[in-house]
All heavy atoms as a GROMACS GRO file, in nm:
protein
  600
    1MET      N    1  -1.555  -3.665   0.952
    1MET     CA    2  -1.439  -3.631   1.026
    1MET      C    3  -1.468  -3.650   1.180
    1MET      O    4  -1.572  -3.617   1.225
    1MET     CB    5  -1.406  -3.478   0.997
    1MET     CG    6  -1.305  -3.428   1.094
    1MET     SD    7  -1.193  -3.300   1.038
    1MET     CE    8  -1.132  -3.354   0.889
    2ARG      N    9  -1.368  -3.701   1.248
    2ARG     CA   10  -1.374  -3.713   1.392
    2ARG      C   11  -1.304  -3.592   1.454
    2ARG      O   12  -1.188  -3.564   1.425
    2ARG     CB   13  -1.309  -3.845   1.439
    2ARG     CG   14  -1.376  -3.972   1.392
    2ARG     CD   15  -1.304  -4.094   1.428
    2ARG     NE   16  -1.170  -4.087   1.370
    2ARG     CZ   17  -1.056  -4.126   1.435
    2ARG    NH1   18  -1.063  -4.168   1.558
    2ARG    NH2   19  -0.940  -4.118   1.376
    3VAL      N   20  -1.368  -3.531   1.548
    3VAL     CA   21  -1.311  -3.412   1.613
    3VAL      C   22  -1.313  -3.431   1.766
    3VAL      O   23  -1.421  -3.457   1.826
    3VAL     CB   24  -1.396  -3.286   1.580
    3VAL    CG1   25  -1.339  -3.161   1.645
    3VAL    CG2   26  -1.401  -3.263   1.429
    4LYS      N   27  -1.198  -3.416   1.827
    4LYS     CA   28  -1.188  -3.433   1.974
    4LYS      C   29  -1.194  -3.291   2.031
    4LYS      O   30  -1.116  -3.206   2.002
    4LYS     CB   31  -1.055  -3.497   2.010
    4LYS     CG   32  -1.037  -3.521   2.159
    4LYS     CD   33  -0.910  -3.595   2.191
    4LYS     CE   34  -0.900  -3.610   2.343
    4LYS     NZ   35  -0.765  -3.663   2.376
    5VAL      N   36  -1.287  -3.279   2.124
    5VAL     CA   37  -1.303  -3.153   2.201
    5VAL      C   38  -1.299  -3.191   2.344
    5VAL      O   39  -1.390  -3.266   2.391
    5VAL     CB   40  -1.442  -3.083   2.165
    5VAL    CG1   41  -1.449  -2.950   2.242
    5VAL    CG2   42  -1.448  -3.058   2.015
    6LEU      N   43  -1.207  -3.138   2.419
    6LEU     CA   44  -1.181  -3.183   2.561
    6LEU      C   45  -1.160  -3.335   2.556
    6LEU      O   46  -1.064  -3.383   2.501
    6LEU     CB   47  -1.291  -3.140   2.649
    6LEU     CG   48  -1.305  -2.988   2.670
    6LEU    CD1   49  -1.428  -2.955   2.749
    6LEU    CD2   50  -1.180  -2.925   2.728
    7ASN      N   51  -1.243  -3.417   2.624
    7ASN     CA   52  -1.221  -3.557   2.630
    7ASN      C   53  -1.327  -3.633   2.550
    7ASN      O   54  -1.338  -3.751   2.563
    7ASN     CB   55  -1.229  -3.601   2.775
    7ASN     CG   56  -1.110  -3.554   2.855
    7ASN    OD1   57  -1.001  -3.541   2.801
    7ASN    ND2   58  -1.124  -3.524   2.976
    8LYS      N   59  -1.409  -3.564   2.465
    8LYS     CA   60  -1.512  -3.630   2.387
    8LYS      C   61  -1.478  -3.625   2.241
    8LYS      O   62  -1.417  -3.525   2.192
    8LYS     CB   63  -1.645  -3.562   2.411
    8LYS     CG   64  -1.687  -3.569   2.559
    8LYS     CD   65  -1.833  -3.560   2.567
    8LYS     CE   66  -1.869  -3.561   2.714
    8LYS     NZ   67  -1.970  -3.655   2.752
    9ILE      N   68  -1.522  -3.725   2.168
    9ILE     CA   69  -1.497  -3.729   2.023
    9ILE      C   70  -1.632  -3.719   1.953
    9ILE      O   71  -1.724  -3.791   1.986
    9ILE     CB   72  -1.422  -3.855   1.980
    9ILE    CG1   73  -1.279  -3.857   2.043
    9ILE    CG2   74  -1.412  -3.862   1.828
    9ILE    CD1   75  -1.197  -3.978   2.016
   10TYR      N   76  -1.638  -3.628   1.856
   10TYR     CA   77  -1.764  -3.600   1.781
   10TYR      C   78  -1.735  -3.634   1.638
   10TYR      O   79  -1.628  -3.611   1.584
   10TYR     CB   80  -1.808  -3.454   1.794
   10TYR     CG   81  -1.832  -3.416   1.935
   10TYR    CD1   82  -1.734  -3.355   2.012
   10TYR    CD2   83  -1.959  -3.430   1.995
   10TYR    CE1   84  -1.759  -3.318   2.144
   10TYR    CE2   85  -1.983  -3.396   2.128
   10TYR     CZ   86  -1.886  -3.338   2.199
   10TYR     OH   87  -1.907  -3.300   2.331
   11ARG      N   88  -1.841  -3.676   1.563
   11ARG     CA   89  -1.841  -3.692   1.417
   11ARG      C   90  -1.915  -3.575   1.360
   11ARG      O   91  -2.021  -3.541   1.402
   11ARG     CB   92  -1.909  -3.821   1.383
   11ARG     CG   93  -1.827  -3.943   1.393
   11ARG     CD   94  -1.879  -4.053   1.300
   11ARG     NE   95  -1.795  -4.164   1.301
   11ARG     CZ   96  -1.683  -4.182   1.221
   11ARG    NH1   97  -1.656  -4.080   1.138
   11ARG    NH2   98  -1.610  -4.282   1.227
   12MET      N   99  -1.853  -3.516   1.256
   12MET     CA  100  -1.917  -3.403   1.187
   12MET      C  101  -1.864  -3.395   1.046
   12MET      O  102  -1.760  -3.451   1.013
   12MET     CB  103  -1.894  -3.274   1.262
   12MET     CG  104  -1.754  -3.234   1.290
   12MET     SD  105  -1.739  -3.081   1.381
   12MET     CE  106  -1.789  -3.135   1.543
   13ASN      N  107  -1.943  -3.326   0.959
   13ASN     CA  108  -1.894  -3.308   0.823
   13ASN      C  109  -1.799  -3.193   0.814
   13ASN      O  110  -1.776  -3.116   0.917
   13ASN     CB  111  -2.013  -3.290   0.724
   13ASN     CG  112  -2.098  -3.165   0.757
   13ASN    OD1  113  -2.043  -3.067   0.795
   13ASN    ND2  114  -2.227  -3.178   0.731
   14ASN      N  115  -1.736  -3.166   0.704
   14ASN     CA  116  -1.634  -3.065   0.688
   14ASN      C  117  -1.686  -2.921   0.707
   14ASN      O  118  -1.617  -2.843   0.761
   14ASN     CB  119  -1.565  -3.074   0.551
   14ASN     CG  120  -1.469  -3.193   0.542
   14ASN    OD1  121  -1.421  -3.242   0.653
   14ASN    ND2  122  -1.438  -3.243   0.429
   15ASN      N  123  -1.808  -2.898   0.665
   15ASN     CA  124  -1.865  -2.762   0.685
   15ASN      C  125  -1.881  -2.733   0.836
   15ASN      O  126  -1.852  -2.622   0.882
   15ASN     CB  127  -1.999  -2.749   0.616
   15ASN     CG  128  -1.977  -2.742   0.462
   15ASN    OD1  129  -1.872  -2.703   0.419
   15ASN    ND2  130  -2.083  -2.782   0.392
   16GLU      N  131  -1.932  -2.827   0.910
   16GLU     CA  132  -1.946  -2.811   1.052
   16GLU      C  133  -1.810  -2.792   1.121
   16GLU      O  134  -1.794  -2.705   1.208
   16GLU     CB  135  -2.017  -2.932   1.117
   16GLU     CG  136  -2.161  -2.943   1.076
   16GLU     CD  137  -2.222  -3.077   1.125
   16GLU    OE1  138  -2.152  -3.180   1.123
   16GLU    OE2  139  -2.343  -3.074   1.158
   17TYR      N  140  -1.713  -2.866   1.077
   17TYR     CA  141  -1.577  -2.860   1.133
   17TYR      C  142  -1.518  -2.724   1.100
   17TYR      O  143  -1.453  -2.660   1.192
   17TYR     CB  144  -1.492  -2.973   1.076
   17TYR     CG  145  -1.346  -2.959   1.108
   17TYR    CD1  146  -1.302  -2.956   1.240
   17TYR    CD2  147  -1.253  -2.939   1.011
   17TYR    CE1  148  -1.169  -2.947   1.275
   17TYR    CE2  149  -1.118  -2.930   1.042
   17TYR     CZ  150  -1.074  -2.931   1.175
   17TYR     OH  151  -0.941  -2.916   1.205
   18LYS      N  152  -1.533  -2.677   0.983
   18LYS     CA  153  -1.479  -2.538   0.950
   18LYS      C  154  -1.538  -2.431   1.031
   18LYS      O  155  -1.474  -2.335   1.075
   18LYS     CB  156  -1.492  -2.508   0.799
   18LYS     CG  157  -1.418  -2.607   0.710
   18LYS     CD  158  -1.269  -2.598   0.729
   18LYS     CE  159  -1.198  -2.694   0.637
   18LYS     NZ  160  -1.056  -2.704   0.666
   19GLY      N  161  -1.671  -2.442   1.058
   19GLY     CA  162  -1.735  -2.348   1.149
   19GLY      C  163  -1.683  -2.349   1.287
   19GLY      O  164  -1.664  -2.250   1.352
   20LEU      N  165  -1.658  -2.471   1.337
   20LEU     CA  166  -1.605  -2.486   1.470
   20LEU      C  167  -1.459  -2.427   1.475
   20LEU      O  168  -1.420  -2.378   1.576
   20LEU     CB  169  -1.600  -2.638   1.500
   20LEU     CG  170  -1.585  -2.676   1.648
   20LEU    CD1  171  -1.695  -2.610   1.740
   20LEU    CD2  172  -1.591  -2.825   1.666
   21LEU      N  173  -1.385  -2.444   1.367
   21LEU     CA  174  -1.247  -2.387   1.364
   21LEU      C  175  -1.252  -2.237   1.374
   21LEU      O  176  -1.166  -2.178   1.442
   21LEU     CB  177  -1.180  -2.427   1.232
   21LEU     CG  178  -1.097  -2.549   1.228
   21LEU    CD1  179  -1.031  -2.568   1.090
   21LEU    CD2  180  -0.994  -2.556   1.336
   22GLY      N  181  -1.348  -2.174   1.312
   22GLY     CA  182  -1.361  -2.029   1.318
   22GLY      C  183  -1.389  -1.980   1.458
   22GLY      O  184  -1.334  -1.886   1.506
   23ILE      N  185  -1.475  -2.055   1.530
   23ILE     CA  186  -1.504  -2.021   1.671
   23ILE      C  187  -1.379  -2.043   1.757
   23ILE      O  188  -1.342  -1.963   1.843
   23ILE     CB  189  -1.622  -2.102   1.722
   23ILE    CG1  190  -1.748  -2.060   1.646
   23ILE    CG2  191  -1.641  -2.085   1.869
   23ILE    CD1  192  -1.869  -2.152   1.668
   24ALA      N  193  -1.310  -2.154   1.739
   24ALA     CA  194  -1.188  -2.184   1.818
   24ALA      C  195  -1.082  -2.082   1.793
   24ALA      O  196  -1.010  -2.043   1.883
   24ALA     CB  197  -1.139  -2.325   1.779
   25SER      N  198  -1.075  -2.032   1.668
   25SER     CA  199  -0.969  -1.933   1.630
   25SER      C  200  -0.993  -1.802   1.714
   25SER      O  201  -0.895  -1.742   1.754
   25SER     CB  202  -0.977  -1.905   1.483
   25SER     OG  203  -0.896  -1.796   1.453
   26GLU      N  204  -1.112  -1.770   1.732
   26GLU     CA  205  -1.144  -1.646   1.814
   26GLU      C  206  -1.108  -1.657   1.958
   26GLU      O  207  -1.083  -1.561   2.028
   26GLU     CB  208  -1.290  -1.615   1.798
   26GLU     CG  209  -1.336  -1.581   1.657
   26GLU     CD  210  -1.486  -1.569   1.645
   26GLU    OE1  211  -1.554  -1.586   1.744
   26GLU    OE2  212  -1.530  -1.540   1.531
   27GLN      N  213  -1.104  -1.784   2.010
   27GLN     CA  214  -1.082  -1.803   2.154
   27GLN      C  215  -0.933  -1.803   2.192
   27GLN      O  216  -0.905  -1.784   2.309
   27GLN     CB  217  -1.144  -1.936   2.197
   27GLN     CG  218  -1.295  -1.946   2.171
   27GLN     CD  219  -1.367  -1.836   2.238
   27GLN    OE1  220  -1.349  -1.809   2.360
   27GLN    NE2  221  -1.459  -1.769   2.163
   28VAL      N  222  -0.845  -1.820   2.096
   28VAL     CA  223  -0.703  -1.827   2.126
   28VAL      C  224  -0.630  -1.717   2.045
   28VAL      O  225  -0.600  -1.734   1.927
   28VAL     CB  226  -0.645  -1.965   2.087
   28VAL    CG1  227  -0.497  -1.971   2.125
   28VAL    CG2  228  -0.717  -2.076   2.160
   29PRO      N  229  -0.608  -1.600   2.105
   29PRO     CA  230  -0.548  -1.493   2.033
   29PRO      C  231  -0.402  -1.512   1.992
   29PRO      O  232  -0.356  -1.469   1.887
   29PRO     CB  233  -0.563  -1.369   2.125
   29PRO     CG  234  -0.581  -1.431   2.260
   29PRO     CD  235  -0.642  -1.565   2.241
   30PHE      N  236  -0.329  -1.587   2.076
   30PHE     CA  237  -0.187  -1.614   2.049
   30PHE      C  238  -0.157  -1.749   2.089
   30PHE      O  239  -0.127  -1.774   2.214
   30PHE     CB  240  -0.098  -1.509   2.113
   30PHE     CG  241   0.048  -1.523   2.082
   30PHE    CD1  242   0.088  -1.480   1.955
   30PHE    CD2  243   0.140  -1.570   2.173
   30PHE    CE1  244   0.228  -1.492   1.921
   30PHE    CE2  245   0.273  -1.581   2.138
   30PHE     CZ  246   0.316  -1.541   2.016
   31GLY      N  247  -0.154  -1.852   1.998
   31GLY     CA  248  -0.128  -1.989   2.033
   31GLY      C  249  -0.188  -2.084   1.935
   31GLY      O  250  -0.239  -2.040   1.832
   32ILE      N  251  -0.193  -2.211   1.966
   32ILE     CA  252  -0.245  -2.313   1.883
   32ILE      C  253  -0.389  -2.343   1.923
   32ILE      O  254  -0.413  -2.367   2.039
   32ILE     CB  255  -0.157  -2.438   1.890
   32ILE    CG1  256  -0.020  -2.409   1.840
   32ILE    CG2  257  -0.219  -2.557   1.817
   32ILE    CD1  258   0.081  -2.521   1.858
   33TYR      N  259  -0.480  -2.344   1.825
   33TYR     CA  260  -0.618  -2.373   1.856
   33TYR      C  261  -0.670  -2.498   1.798
   33TYR      O  262  -0.772  -2.553   1.839
   33TYR     CB  263  -0.712  -2.260   1.815
   33TYR     CG  264  -0.710  -2.221   1.669
   33TYR    CD1  265  -0.797  -2.282   1.581
   33TYR    CD2  266  -0.622  -2.122   1.626
   33TYR    CE1  267  -0.798  -2.246   1.448
   33TYR    CE2  268  -0.624  -2.087   1.492
   33TYR     CZ  269  -0.714  -2.151   1.403
   33TYR     OH  270  -0.710  -2.114   1.271
   34ALA      N  271  -0.596  -2.569   1.702
   34ALA     CA  272  -0.637  -2.698   1.652
   34ALA      C  273  -0.522  -2.768   1.579
   34ALA      O  274  -0.430  -2.697   1.531
   34ALA     CB  275  -0.754  -2.682   1.555
   35ILE      N  276  -0.526  -2.899   1.582
   35ILE     CA  277  -0.437  -2.979   1.495
   35ILE      C  278  -0.524  -3.079   1.423
   35ILE      O  279  -0.628  -3.117   1.461
   35ILE     CB  280  -0.326  -3.051   1.580
   35ILE    CG1  281  -0.390  -3.141   1.688
   35ILE    CG2  282  -0.228  -2.951   1.644
   35ILE    CD1  283  -0.292  -3.219   1.770
   36GLU      N  284  -0.472  -3.117   1.300
   36GLU     CA  285  -0.550  -3.206   1.215
   36GLU      C  286  -0.462  -3.303   1.142
   36GLU      O  287  -0.351  -3.266   1.101
   36GLU     CB  288  -0.621  -3.117   1.114
   36GLU     CG  289  -0.709  -3.178   1.017
   36GLU     CD  290  -0.770  -3.083   0.912
   36GLU    OE1  291  -0.796  -2.970   0.954
   36GLU    OE2  292  -0.785  -3.128   0.796
   37LYS      N  293  -0.517  -3.423   1.122
   37LYS     CA  294  -0.444  -3.527   1.051
   37LYS      C  295  -0.548  -3.628   0.995
   37LYS      O  296  -0.629  -3.680   1.072
   37LYS     CB  297  -0.351  -3.599   1.145
   37LYS     CG  298  -0.265  -3.707   1.073
   37LYS     CD  299  -0.206  -3.812   1.174
   37LYS     CE  300  -0.086  -3.761   1.241
   37LYS     NZ  301  -0.018  -3.864   1.323
   38LYS      N  302  -0.548  -3.652   0.866
   38LYS     CA  303  -0.626  -3.754   0.795
   38LYS      C  304  -0.762  -3.795   0.860
   38LYS      O  305  -0.768  -3.897   0.921
   38LYS     CB  306  -0.546  -3.878   0.774
   38LYS     CG  307  -0.459  -3.873   0.653
   38LYS     CD  308  -0.417  -4.012   0.603
   38LYS     CE  309  -0.332  -4.082   0.708
   38LYS     NZ  310  -0.283  -4.211   0.657
   39GLY      N  311  -0.856  -3.704   0.852
   39GLY     CA  312  -0.986  -3.744   0.909
   39GLY      C  313  -1.005  -3.728   1.061
   39GLY      O  314  -1.105  -3.767   1.115
   40TYR      N  315  -0.899  -3.675   1.127
   40TYR     CA  316  -0.904  -3.658   1.269
   40TYR      C  317  -0.858  -3.520   1.305
   40TYR      O  318  -0.755  -3.471   1.245
   40TYR     CB  319  -0.812  -3.760   1.342
   40TYR     CG  320  -0.794  -3.739   1.485
   40TYR    CD1  321  -0.892  -3.774   1.578
   40TYR    CD2  322  -0.681  -3.676   1.538
   40TYR    CE1  323  -0.880  -3.752   1.716
   40TYR    CE2  324  -0.666  -3.650   1.670
   40TYR     CZ  325  -0.766  -3.690   1.763
   40TYR     OH  326  -0.752  -3.669   1.898
   41ALA      N  327  -0.923  -3.452   1.394
   41ALA     CA  328  -0.883  -3.320   1.437
   41ALA      C  329  -0.900  -3.311   1.587
   41ALA      O  330  -0.981  -3.380   1.648
   41ALA     CB  331  -0.966  -3.213   1.368
   42GLU      N  332  -0.820  -3.227   1.649
   42GLU     CA  333  -0.831  -3.205   1.790
   42GLU      C  334  -0.830  -3.055   1.815
   42GLU      O  335  -0.738  -2.985   1.774
   42GLU     CB  336  -0.710  -3.272   1.859
   42GLU     CG  337  -0.717  -3.271   2.009
   42GLU     CD  338  -0.608  -3.356   2.071
   42GLU    OE1  339  -0.559  -3.449   2.009
   42GLU    OE2  340  -0.564  -3.322   2.185
   43LEU      N  341  -0.933  -3.006   1.888
   43LEU     CA  342  -0.933  -2.867   1.923
   43LEU      C  343  -0.851  -2.847   2.052
   43LEU      O  344  -0.862  -2.921   2.142
   43LEU     CB  345  -1.075  -2.818   1.940
   43LEU     CG  346  -1.168  -2.818   1.819
   43LEU    CD1  347  -1.305  -2.760   1.851
   43LEU    CD2  348  -1.098  -2.741   1.704
   44MET      N  349  -0.769  -2.745   2.049
   44MET     CA  350  -0.687  -2.719   2.164
   44MET      C  351  -0.701  -2.576   2.206
   44MET      O  352  -0.763  -2.493   2.144
   44MET     CB  353  -0.539  -2.740   2.125
   44MET     CG  354  -0.513  -2.872   2.057
   44MET     SD  355  -0.344  -2.892   2.007
   44MET     CE  356  -0.279  -2.962   2.155
   45ASN      N  357  -0.651  -2.544   2.328
   45ASN     CA  358  -0.649  -2.409   2.378
   45ASN      C  359  -0.506  -2.387   2.435
   45ASN      O  360  -0.491  -2.362   2.551
   45ASN     CB  361  -0.755  -2.390   2.479
   45ASN     CG  362  -0.774  -2.249   2.523
   45ASN    OD1  363  -0.703  -2.159   2.472
   45ASN    ND2  364  -0.863  -2.224   2.613
   46LEU      N  365  -0.405  -2.395   2.345
   46LEU     CA  366  -0.269  -2.391   2.388
   46LEU      C  367  -0.219  -2.248   2.369
   46LEU      O  368  -0.184  -2.208   2.258
   46LEU     CB  369  -0.184  -2.488   2.309
   46LEU     CG  370  -0.069  -2.552   2.375
   46LEU    CD1  371  -0.052  -2.694   2.327
   46LEU    CD2  372   0.052  -2.475   2.359
   47LYS      N  373  -0.221  -2.172   2.476
   47LYS     CA  374  -0.179  -2.029   2.469
   47LYS      C  375  -0.030  -2.020   2.490
   47LYS      O  376   0.027  -2.088   2.575
   47LYS     CB  377  -0.252  -1.945   2.565
   47LYS     CG  378  -0.400  -1.943   2.538
   47LYS     CD  379  -0.477  -1.867   2.638
   47LYS     CE  380  -0.626  -1.878   2.600
   47LYS     NZ  381  -0.718  -1.838   2.706
   48CYS      N  382   0.039  -1.935   2.411
   48CYS     CA  383   0.180  -1.919   2.421
   48CYS      C  384   0.219  -1.782   2.476
   48CYS      O  385   0.147  -1.687   2.458
   48CYS     CB  386   0.246  -1.942   2.282
   48CYS     SG  387   0.215  -2.105   2.216
   49LYS      N  388   0.339  -1.779   2.530
   49LYS     CA  389   0.388  -1.650   2.588
   49LYS      C  390   0.483  -1.575   2.492
   49LYS      O  391   0.502  -1.460   2.504
   49LYS     CB  392   0.461  -1.676   2.721
   49LYS     CG  393   0.370  -1.728   2.830
   49LYS     CD  394   0.442  -1.754   2.952
   49LYS     CE  395   0.348  -1.813   3.054
   49LYS     NZ  396   0.414  -1.847   3.181
   50SER      N  397   0.542  -1.653   2.400
   50SER     CA  398   0.641  -1.591   2.302
   50SER      C  399   0.629  -1.660   2.168
   50SER      O  400   0.579  -1.774   2.159
   50SER     CB  401   0.782  -1.603   2.358
   50SER     OG  402   0.823  -1.737   2.361
   51ILE      N  403   0.680  -1.595   2.066
   51ILE     CA  404   0.683  -1.653   1.932
   51ILE      C  405   0.774  -1.775   1.929
   51ILE      O  406   0.747  -1.870   1.859
   51ILE     CB  407   0.723  -1.546   1.825
   51ILE    CG1  408   0.690  -1.598   1.687
   51ILE    CG2  409   0.866  -1.509   1.838
   51ILE    CD1  410   0.548  -1.600   1.650
   52THR      N  411   0.874  -1.775   2.012
   52THR     CA  412   0.968  -1.886   2.017
   52THR      C  413   0.898  -2.014   2.067
   52THR      O  414   0.914  -2.121   2.018
   52THR     CB  415   1.087  -1.853   2.105
   52THR    OG1  416   1.151  -1.737   2.055
   52THR    CG2  417   1.194  -1.967   2.105
   53GLN      N  418   0.817  -1.992   2.173
   53GLN     CA  419   0.740  -2.101   2.234
   53GLN      C  420   0.636  -2.154   2.132
   53GLN      O  421   0.621  -2.276   2.120
   53GLN     CB  422   0.669  -2.054   2.358
   53GLN     CG  423   0.601  -2.170   2.434
   53GLN     CD  424   0.532  -2.115   2.557
   53GLN    OE1  425   0.486  -2.000   2.561
   53GLN    NE2  426   0.522  -2.199   2.658
   54LEU      N  427   0.572  -2.063   2.060
   54LEU     CA  428   0.472  -2.106   1.963
   54LEU      C  429   0.536  -2.188   1.848
   54LEU      O  430   0.491  -2.295   1.812
   54LEU     CB  431   0.406  -1.984   1.897
   54LEU     CG  432   0.306  -2.006   1.787
   54LEU    CD1  433   0.189  -2.093   1.836
   54LEU    CD2  434   0.258  -1.877   1.729
   55LYS      N  435   0.656  -2.145   1.799
   55LYS     CA  436   0.723  -2.220   1.698
   55LYS      C  437   0.770  -2.355   1.742
   55LYS      O  438   0.767  -2.454   1.667
   55LYS     CB  439   0.844  -2.135   1.643
   55LYS     CG  440   0.804  -2.020   1.554
   55LYS     CD  441   0.920  -1.943   1.507
   55LYS     CE  442   0.882  -1.828   1.420
   55LYS     NZ  443   0.997  -1.759   1.364
   56LYS      N  444   0.811  -2.362   1.869
   56LYS     CA  445   0.852  -2.489   1.924
   56LYS      C  446   0.735  -2.591   1.926
   56LYS      O  447   0.749  -2.703   1.889
   56LYS     CB  448   0.901  -2.470   2.068
   56LYS     CG  449   0.950  -2.593   2.140
   56LYS     CD  450   0.986  -2.564   2.284
   56LYS     CE  451   1.001  -2.691   2.365
   56LYS     NZ  452   1.017  -2.664   2.500
   57TYR      N  453   0.619  -2.543   1.970
   57TYR     CA  454   0.498  -2.630   1.974
   57TYR      C  455   0.458  -2.672   1.832
   57TYR      O  456   0.423  -2.783   1.804
   57TYR     CB  457   0.377  -2.561   2.037
   57TYR     CG  458   0.387  -2.553   2.190
   57TYR    CD1  459   0.358  -2.432   2.253
   57TYR    CD2  460   0.425  -2.661   2.263
   57TYR    CE1  461   0.368  -2.424   2.391
   57TYR    CE2  462   0.432  -2.653   2.401
   57TYR     CZ  463   0.406  -2.535   2.468
   57TYR     OH  464   0.411  -2.530   2.604
   58GLN      N  465   0.467  -2.573   1.734
   58GLN     CA  466   0.428  -2.604   1.600
   58GLN      C  467   0.521  -2.712   1.544
   58GLN      O  468   0.480  -2.808   1.476
   58GLN     CB  469   0.437  -2.483   1.511
   58GLN     CG  470   0.321  -2.386   1.530
   58GLN     CD  471   0.332  -2.264   1.447
   58GLN    OE1  472   0.437  -2.201   1.434
   58GLN    NE2  473   0.221  -2.223   1.388
   59ARG      N  474   0.649  -2.700   1.563
   59ARG     CA  475   0.745  -2.796   1.514
   59ARG      C  476   0.715  -2.936   1.573
   59ARG      O  477   0.728  -3.034   1.504
   59ARG     CB  478   0.888  -2.757   1.545
   59ARG     CG  479   0.949  -2.655   1.450
   59ARG     CD  480   1.097  -2.640   1.470
   59ARG     NE  481   1.129  -2.580   1.605
   59ARG     CZ  482   1.150  -2.453   1.623
   59ARG    NH1  483   1.129  -2.362   1.529
   59ARG    NH2  484   1.178  -2.412   1.750
   60THR      N  485   0.682  -2.943   1.700
   60THR     CA  486   0.657  -3.069   1.768
   60THR      C  487   0.543  -3.138   1.702
   60THR      O  488   0.546  -3.258   1.670
   60THR     CB  489   0.627  -3.043   1.914
   60THR    OG1  490   0.741  -2.977   1.976
   60THR    CG2  491   0.598  -3.174   1.988
   61TYR      N  492   0.428  -3.068   1.679
   61TYR     CA  493   0.312  -3.128   1.621
   61TYR      C  494   0.330  -3.164   1.469
   61TYR      O  495   0.280  -3.265   1.422
   61TYR     CB  496   0.188  -3.042   1.640
   61TYR     CG  497   0.136  -3.042   1.781
   61TYR    CD1  498   0.142  -2.928   1.862
   61TYR    CD2  499   0.087  -3.157   1.839
   61TYR    CE1  500   0.100  -2.931   1.992
   61TYR    CE2  501   0.046  -3.165   1.969
   61TYR     CZ  502   0.053  -3.053   2.051
   61TYR     OH  503   0.008  -3.056   2.178
   62LYS      N  504   0.400  -3.077   1.395
   62LYS     CA  505   0.426  -3.101   1.258
   62LYS      C  506   0.515  -3.228   1.241
   62LYS      O  507   0.501  -3.299   1.146
   62LYS     CB  508   0.492  -2.981   1.193
   62LYS     CG  509   0.390  -2.872   1.162
   62LYS     CD  510   0.455  -2.755   1.094
   62LYS     CE  511   0.350  -2.648   1.062
   62LYS     NZ  512   0.406  -2.533   0.987
   63ALA      N  513   0.608  -3.249   1.333
   63ALA     CA  514   0.697  -3.366   1.330
   63ALA      C  515   0.613  -3.495   1.347
   63ALA      O  516   0.652  -3.598   1.296
   63ALA     CB  517   0.804  -3.356   1.436
   64GLN      N  518   0.500  -3.485   1.414
   64GLN     CA  519   0.410  -3.597   1.434
   64GLN      C  520   0.312  -3.614   1.319
   64GLN      O  521   0.232  -3.704   1.318
   64GLN     CB  522   0.336  -3.579   1.563
   64GLN     CG  523   0.418  -3.583   1.690
   64GLN     CD  524   0.345  -3.549   1.813
   64GLN    OE1  525   0.219  -3.555   1.818
   64GLN    NE2  526   0.415  -3.515   1.920
   65GLY      N  527   0.324  -3.522   1.215
   65GLY     CA  528   0.237  -3.537   1.098
   65GLY      C  529   0.112  -3.459   1.101
   65GLY      O  530   0.026  -3.477   1.019
   66PHE      N  531   0.095  -3.371   1.199
   66PHE     CA  532  -0.026  -3.290   1.209
   66PHE      C  533  -0.014  -3.160   1.129
   66PHE      O  534   0.095  -3.102   1.123
   66PHE     CB  535  -0.059  -3.254   1.355
   66PHE     CG  536  -0.108  -3.369   1.435
   66PHE    CD1  537  -0.027  -3.441   1.518
   66PHE    CD2  538  -0.238  -3.406   1.432
   66PHE    CE1  539  -0.068  -3.544   1.594
   66PHE    CE2  540  -0.292  -3.511   1.510
   66PHE     CZ  541  -0.202  -3.582   1.592
   67LYS      N  542  -0.126  -3.111   1.087
   67LYS     CA  543  -0.143  -2.973   1.028
   67LYS      C  544  -0.178  -2.889   1.148
   67LYS      O  545  -0.269  -2.922   1.226
   67LYS     CB  546  -0.247  -2.964   0.923
   67LYS     CG  547  -0.263  -2.827   0.870
   67LYS     CD  548  -0.365  -2.825   0.757
   67LYS     CE  549  -0.383  -2.685   0.706
   67LYS     NZ  550  -0.486  -2.678   0.603
   68VAL      N  551  -0.111  -2.780   1.168
   68VAL     CA  552  -0.127  -2.698   1.291
   68VAL      C  553  -0.196  -2.566   1.254
   68VAL      O  554  -0.159  -2.498   1.159
   68VAL     CB  555   0.012  -2.663   1.357
   68VAL    CG1  556  -0.007  -2.578   1.477
   68VAL    CG2  557   0.085  -2.792   1.393
   69TYR      N  558  -0.305  -2.538   1.326
   69TYR     CA  559  -0.374  -2.409   1.313
   69TYR      C  560  -0.338  -2.322   1.434
   69TYR      O  561  -0.359  -2.360   1.549
   69TYR     CB  562  -0.528  -2.431   1.314
   69TYR     CG  563  -0.578  -2.509   1.194
   69TYR    CD1  564  -0.589  -2.646   1.197
   69TYR    CD2  565  -0.609  -2.439   1.077
   69TYR    CE1  566  -0.636  -2.719   1.084
   69TYR    CE2  567  -0.650  -2.515   0.964
   69TYR     CZ  568  -0.667  -2.646   0.967
   69TYR     OH  569  -0.710  -2.721   0.858
   70ALA      N  570  -0.278  -2.204   1.403
   70ALA     CA  571  -0.238  -2.119   1.516
   70ALA      C  572  -0.264  -1.976   1.478
   70ALA      O  573  -0.263  -1.935   1.360
   70ALA     CB  574  -0.092  -2.142   1.537
   71ASN      N  575  -0.274  -1.894   1.579
   71ASN     CA  576  -0.285  -1.744   1.568
   71ASN      C  577  -0.152  -1.690   1.617
   71ASN      O  578  -0.107  -1.732   1.724
   71ASN     CB  579  -0.401  -1.690   1.647
   71ASN     CG  580  -0.536  -1.724   1.586
   71ASN    OD1  581  -0.545  -1.735   1.461
   71ASN    ND2  582  -0.636  -1.732   1.666
   72LYS      N  583  -0.095  -1.593   1.544
   72LYS     CA  584   0.026  -1.530   1.589
   72LYS      C  585   0.012  -1.396   1.648
   72LYS      O  586   0.104  -1.334   1.693
   72LYS     CB  587   0.125  -1.530   1.470
   72LYS     CG  588   0.158  -1.670   1.426
   72LYS     CD  589   0.258  -1.668   1.315
   72LYS     CE  590   0.289  -1.815   1.280
   72LYS     NZ  591   0.363  -1.828   1.155
   73GLU      N  592  -0.108  -1.342   1.647
   73GLU     CA  593  -0.132  -1.210   1.705
   73GLU      C  594  -0.276  -1.194   1.757
   73GLU      O  595  -0.362  -1.260   1.714
   73GLU     CB  596  -0.106  -1.098   1.607
   73GLU     CG  597   0.040  -1.086   1.575
   73GLU     CD  598   0.070  -0.969   1.481
   73GLU    OE1  599  -0.002  -0.874   1.487
   73GLU    OE2  600   0.162  -0.981   1.402
   0.00000   0.00000   0.00000
């Protein structure tokens, strides 16, 4: 799997990626922390101010074919 963190792309197996997702999840209490699509993932730190804003971002990325990882509380 290729994982983009900031401006660098790393190769890692699924177990390493899942561990990284757990860490990223802790860093973003309310917002999107990762998006994923067929062998490619991108870690994000997109913090939202409202549930409406979060849903808007989720719809945008899902329309592009990404699976969205987000925390709602």
